C-alpha positions in Angstrom: -30.2 8.9 7.6 -29.2 11.5 10.0 -30.8 14.9 10.8 -28.6 18.1 12.1 -30.0 19.6 15.2 -29.1 23.1 16.5 -28.5 22.1 20.6 -28.2 24.9 23.2 -25.7 22.8 25.0 -22.9 21.7 22.9 -20.9 19.3 24.4 -17.8 21.2 26.9 -14.7 22.4 25.4 -11.6 21.8 26.8 -10.5 25.4 28.4 -7.0 24.3 28.3 -7.0 23.5 24.3 -5.9 25.7 22.0 -8.7 27.6 19.1 -7.9 26.4 15.6 -6.3 29.7 13.8 -8.1 30.4 11.2 -10.0 28.7 7.9 -9.6 25.4 7.1 -6.5 24.6 4.7 -7.6 24.0 1.2 -6.2 20.8 -0.5 -3.6 23.4 -2.3 -2.5 25.1 0.5 -1.9 21.8 2.0 0.3 20.4 -0.8 2.2 23.9 -1.0 3.0 23.6 2.7 4.0 20.4 2.5 6.5 21.1 -0.3 8.0 24.2 0.7 11.5 24.4 1.6 12.5 23.7 5.4 14.0 26.1 7.1 17.5 25.3 7.7 19.1 25.4 11.0 22.2 24.4 12.9 24.1 21.4 11.5 25.4 18.5 13.1 29.0 17.4 11.3 29.4 13.5 12.5 32.4 12.7 10.4 34.3 10.6 12.5 37.9 12.5 11.7 39.9 9.5 13.1 38.7 7.1 9.9 39.1 10.3 7.4 42.0 8.9 5.2 39.7 5.4 4.7 41.2 3.1 6.2 40.0 1.7 9.1 42.8 0.3 11.5 42.9 -1.3 14.7 43.7 1.1 17.5 45.8 -2.1 19.1 47.4 -3.7 16.0 47.1 -1.2 13.1 45.6 -4.2 11.6 43.1 -3.1 8.7 41.7 -7.1 8.8 38.7 -5.4 11.0 34.8 -6.6 10.7 31.6 -7.1 12.9 30.8 -10.0 15.2 27.6 -10.2 15.0 27.2 -12.2 18.0 28.2 -8.9 20.0 27.7 -5.8 17.9 31.2 -5.5 18.4 34.1 -5.1 15.8 36.9 -7.3 15.9 40.6 -7.1 14.5 41.0 -10.4 12.9 44.7 -10.2 13.5 45.0 -9.7 16.9 41.4 -10.3 18.2 41.0 -6.7 20.0 37.5 -6.1 20.1 36.3 -2.3 20.2 33.3 -0.3 19.3 32.0 3.3 18.1 30.7 5.4 20.5 26.7 5.7 20.3 25.5 8.9 18.9 22.7 9.3 21.1 25.4 10.4 23.9 28.0 11.3 21.7 25.7 13.9 20.2 23.1 14.6 22.7 20.1 13.1 19.9 18.1 12.0 22.6 17.4 15.3 24.1 16.2 18.8 23.7 13.6 17.7 21.2 10.6 20.5 22.1 13.3 23.2 21.9 14.5 22.1 18.1 14.2 25.4 15.6 14.0 25.0 12.1 15.3 21.9 10.2 19.0 20.8 11.7 20.5 18.7 9.2 23.5 16.0 10.0 26.3 16.4 7.9 25.5 12.4 6.5 21.7 13.5 5.6 22.8 16.2 3.7 21.4 17.0 -0.1 22.8 14.3 -2.8 25.0 15.7 -5.1 23.7 14.2 -9.1 27.6 13.0 -9.5 28.6 10.1 -10.5 28.4 7.0 -7.9 31.7 5.9 -9.1 34.5 7.4 -6.8 38.6 7.0 -7.1 40.8 6.8 -3.7 44.5 6.6 -3.1 45.1 4.2 -1.0 46.8 5.5 2.0 48.7 2.1 2.5 50.8 2.1 -1.1 49.4 5.1 -3.0 47.4 3.0 -5.5 44.2 4.5 -6.7 41.2 2.2 -5.7 38.0 2.5 -7.5 34.9 2.3 -5.6 31.2 1.8 -6.8 29.2 3.7 -3.8 26.0 2.7 -5.5 26.8 -1.2 -4.5 29.4 -1.1 -2.2 31.3 1.3 0.4 34.4 -0.5 0.6 37.0 -2.2 -2.0 40.1 -3.7 -1.5 43.7 -2.4 -3.0 44.6 -4.9 -5.4 48.4 -4.1 -4.9 48.6 -4.0 -1.0 45.2 -5.7 -0.3 44.4 -3.1 2.5 40.7 -2.2 3.0 39.2 1.0 2.0 36.3 2.4 3.0 34.5 5.4 2.3 34.1 7.4 5.6 34.1 10.8 4.4 31.1 12.4 3.4 31.5 12.2 -0.7 29.8 14.3 -2.9 27.5 11.7 -3.9 25.7 11.8 -0.3 26.7 8.1 -0.2 28.3 8.4 3.7 25.3 8.0 6.9 25.8 9.3 10.2 25.3 6.5 12.3 25.1 2.3 12.0 23.1 0.2 13.9 25.2 -2.8 13.7 23.7 -6.6 13.2 22.8 -8.5 16.3 21.3 -12.0 15.0 23.6 -14.0 13.4 23.2 -15.6 9.7 22.1 -19.0 11.5 19.7 -17.3 13.8 18.3 -15.6 10.8 17.8 -18.7 8.6 16.2 -20.0 11.3 13.5 -17.1 11.7 12.8 -17.9 8.2 12.0 -21.3 8.1 10.2 -20.6 11.3 7.8 -18.4 9.2 7.7 -20.3 5.8 6.9 -24.3 8.0 3.7 -22.2 9.2 3.0 -21.5 5.6 3.8 -24.8 3.8 0.3 -26.0 3.5 -0.6 -23.7 0.8 3.5 -22.6 -0.1 4.8 -23.3 -4.2 6.2 -26.9 -4.1 9.2 -25.0 -5.9 9.8 -22.5 -2.9 10.4 -25.1 -0.5 12.8 -27.7 -2.3 15.0 -24.8 -3.6 15.4 -22.6 -0.5 19.1 -22.0 0.3 20.3 -20.8 3.6 23.1 -19.1 1.5 20.8 -16.8 -0.3 19.8 -15.3 2.9 21.6 -12.2 2.7 22.4 -9.6 5.3 21.9 -6.1 4.4 22.1 -2.2 5.6 19.2 -0.3 4.8 19.2 3.6 4.4 16.9 5.8 6.5 16.7 8.9 7.7 16.0 9.1 11.4 14.1 11.9 12.6 13.4 14.0 16.2 10.4 16.4 15.8 8.3 19.4 17.7 5.0 19.9 16.3 1.5 21.1 16.6 -1.3 19.7 14.3 -5.1 21.3 15.0 -8.1 19.5 13.2 -11.3 21.0 12.0 -14.3 19.0 11.7 -18.2 17.7 12.7 -19.3 15.4 15.0 -22.3 14.0 15.6 -24.3 12.9 19.0 -27.0 10.5 18.4 -30.3 11.3 20.1 -33.0 9.0 18.6 -32.5 5.6 16.4 -36.0 3.3 15.4 -36.4 0.7 12.9 -39.0 0.8 10.4 -40.0 -2.0 8.3 -41.1 -2.1 4.8 -42.7 -5.7 3.6 -40.6 -8.2 4.8 -37.5 -5.7 5.1 -36.4 -3.8 7.7 -35.1 -0.1 7.8 -32.7 1.2 10.8 -32.1 5.3 10.8 -31.0 7.4 13.3 -31.6 11.4 14.5 -28.6 13.3 15.3 -27.0 16.5 16.3 -24.3 17.6 14.4 -21.1 20.3 16.2 -18.1 22.0 15.0 -15.0 20.1 16.7 -12.0 21.6 16.8 -8.7 19.9 18.3 -5.3 21.1 18.6 -2.2 19.2 19.8 1.3 20.0 20.9 3.6 17.0 20.8 7.4 15.4 20.1 8.1 12.7 18.4 11.5 11.1 18.9 13.4 8.6 16.3 10.7 8.6 13.7 12.3 5.9 11.3 11.5 6.8 7.1 12.7 5.1 4.2 15.5 6.8 2.5 15.7 4.7 -0.4 13.0 5.7 -3.4 12.6 1.8 -4.3 12.0 1.0 -0.8 9.6 4.2 -0.1 7.4 3.7 -3.1 4.3 0.3 -3.1 4.5 -1.6 -6.3 2.4 -4.4 -7.0 4.7 -6.2 -9.3 6.9 -6.9 -6.1 6.9 -7.5 -2.3 10.1 -5.3 -1.4 8.0 -2.9 0.7 7.5 -6.1 3.3 10.9 -4.1 4.8 8.8 -2.1 6.5 6.6 -4.2 8.5 9.6 -5.4 10.7 9.8 -2.3 12.1 10.8 -0.9 14.4 14.5 -1.0 14.9 15.9 -0.3 18.6 17.9 3.3 17.1 19.2 4.4 20.4 21.7 2.0 19.7 23.0 3.0 16.7 27.1 4.1 17.1 28.6 6.5 15.1 29.7 5.8 11.3 32.2 3.2 10.6 32.3 1.4 7.6 33.9 -1.6 9.3 30.6 -3.0 10.3 29.8 -3.2 6.5 32.3 -6.0 6.2 30.6 -9.0 5.0 27.5 -7.5 4.3 25.8 -5.6 1.2 24.1 -2.1 1.3 22.0 0.3 -0.4 22.6 3.6 -0.9 20.5 6.6 0.4 18.8 8.6 -2.6 16.0 10.7 -1.2 16.7 13.8 0.2 15.3 15.5 3.2 12.9 18.2 1.1 11.6 14.7 -0.8 11.0 13.3 2.8 9.3 16.6 4.1 5.5 15.6 3.1 6.1 12.2 4.8 6.7 13.2 7.4 4.0 15.9 7.9 1.5 12.9 7.0 2.8 11.1 9.8 2.4 13.5 12.3 -1.0 14.6 11.9 -1.2 10.6 11.9 0.1 10.9 15.1 -1.8 14.1 16.3 -4.8 12.7 15.1 -4.3 9.6 17.6 -3.2 12.4 20.4 -6.8 13.9 19.6 -8.7 10.6 19.9 -9.4 10.7 24.0 -11.4 13.9 23.7 -13.7 12.8 21.3 -15.6 10.3 23.4 -18.9 12.1 23.6 -19.0 12.2 19.9 -21.2 8.7 19.8 -21.6 8.8 15.8 -17.8 9.7 15.5 -16.5 12.7 14.1 -15.7 13.8 10.5 -12.1 15.8 10.0 -12.5 18.1 7.3 -9.4 20.4 7.5 -6.3 19.4 9.3 -2.7 21.3 9.4 0.3 20.7 11.3 3.3 23.4 12.3 6.6 22.0 12.7 8.3 24.5 15.1 11.6 22.3 14.8 13.2 18.9 13.3 16.1 16.9 13.3 17.6 14.6 10.5 19.8 11.9 11.1 21.2 9.0 8.1 21.3 5.6 9.6 21.9 2.7 7.9 19.7 -0.2 9.8 20.0 -3.8 9.7 18.2 -6.9 7.8 18.6 -10.1 6.5 17.0 -10.9 3.6 15.7 -14.3 1.4 14.2 -13.4 -2.1 12.6 -15.8 -4.7 11.5 -15.1 -7.8 8.3 -17.1 -8.9 8.6 -17.4 -12.9 4.6 -17.6 -13.6 4.0 -14.5 -12.5 6.7 -12.6 -12.5 6.5 -12.1 -9.1 9.8 -11.2 -7.0 8.8 -12.0 -2.7 10.9 -11.2 -0.1 11.2 -12.6 3.2 13.1 -10.3 5.8 14.5 -10.5 9.1 14.9 -7.2 11.8 18.9 -8.1 12.9 17.8 -6.9 15.9 15.0 -7.6 17.1 14.0 -10.7 14.6 10.9 -10.0 14.2 10.1 -11.8 10.7 7.9 -11.4 7.6 7.2 -11.6 3.9 5.6 -13.0 0.9 5.6 -16.7 0.4 4.8 -17.9 -3.3 1.3 -20.2 -3.2 0.7 -23.4 -5.2 -2.8 -22.0 -6.7 -4.0 -26.2 -7.1 -2.8 -26.5 -3.2 -5.6 -23.3 -2.6 -8.3 -24.8 -5.3 -7.8 -28.2 -3.5 -8.7 -27.0 -0.3 -11.8 -25.1 -1.2 -13.2 -27.3 -2.6 -12.9 -29.9 0.2 -13.7 -27.4 2.6 -16.7 -26.5 0.6 -17.6 -30.3 -0.3 -17.4 -30.5 3.6 -19.6 -27.5 4.7 -22.2 -28.6 1.7 -21.8 -32.4 3.7 -23.1 -30.5 6.8 -26.0 -28.2 5.6 -27.0 -31.6 3.7 -27.0 -33.3 7.3 -28.4 -30.5 9.1 -31.4 -30.4 6.4 -32.0 -34.1 6.8 -31.5 -34.3 10.9 -34.3 -31.0 10.9 -36.7 -32.8 8.0 
């Protein structure tokens, strides 16, 4: 129980801290601000013009049989063995500097608005002139059925399928399988027998998942009430007792300006939403990725892997950005609240985004899925293909859980009985 007070000398306020401007925002105002259209800023065009014809050729011999070598992260021509790599976008486009100077919403070409056009597009093979159909909802390349050229979607198509950058795989398939085995073995005591029996290393698949990587400058403001305890006492009522406290209550204003570098948010709705029937959001638990090492888009990195297409626009993710910035701001001001030993309850908060920069990026994950029929749940184990961080969901055997609970219960009951006998 608390009793508000009226202190004459409130805790000192930081003279350099900005003052909260204006009354607290209502929930409706907060939602309206979050859904507002972003103020446009200068765009960034990151399309590699040398790949605009859809054919990724080896610069040394001209072969189109180019793919990534996972052990090095570089591209290798399977004909002449020449190795190459695209430029890192951090340096190529100056994405690591000037965050505090951003104004408006800067959107790179691959992060632009997604059209509602059909996913299926037709490309003309520059090798023989044949028309080749590419379903960009499921793949970013196709093979010409006449001359066997591999055609890659390198230009930004009307449906917004092509990202600006790609972070190449680092872990090999064998290393990912070992990570998943290690993860599952730690849970083997309660794992379902069929899960262990049906584990097939070939079903561990490499997939590029779509993300939007954001730089932003922001100022967050918070208003609330903080309590400083003045007295504490305990009153006994029969066989029980109750503890009470008295506290002085203060109005607390805090503001903080900060920048964020490479904030990573989901670009696909299926992964961004929690769904109790699946565990696909487990992918988020293997963050962060070393996005500073992402390179300029080249679809040769996708050969041998699968990919998903982005289906969320910048406008869809503005509320997500605002929520994350507010969370970051709260952590920034936490250090100035030490005098409020009973804590602070924020009653109103807002964030002003001075500028933001959005880049569409493919990030690499090794993924193993298992469908548990009796619960109709799809379990996933995900491995960050850069860091090796592994997380997932393993189907459990109910009878093993019950047996373990029964065994532990019997053991504890026996201990309690022994103690009773020993003390009597």
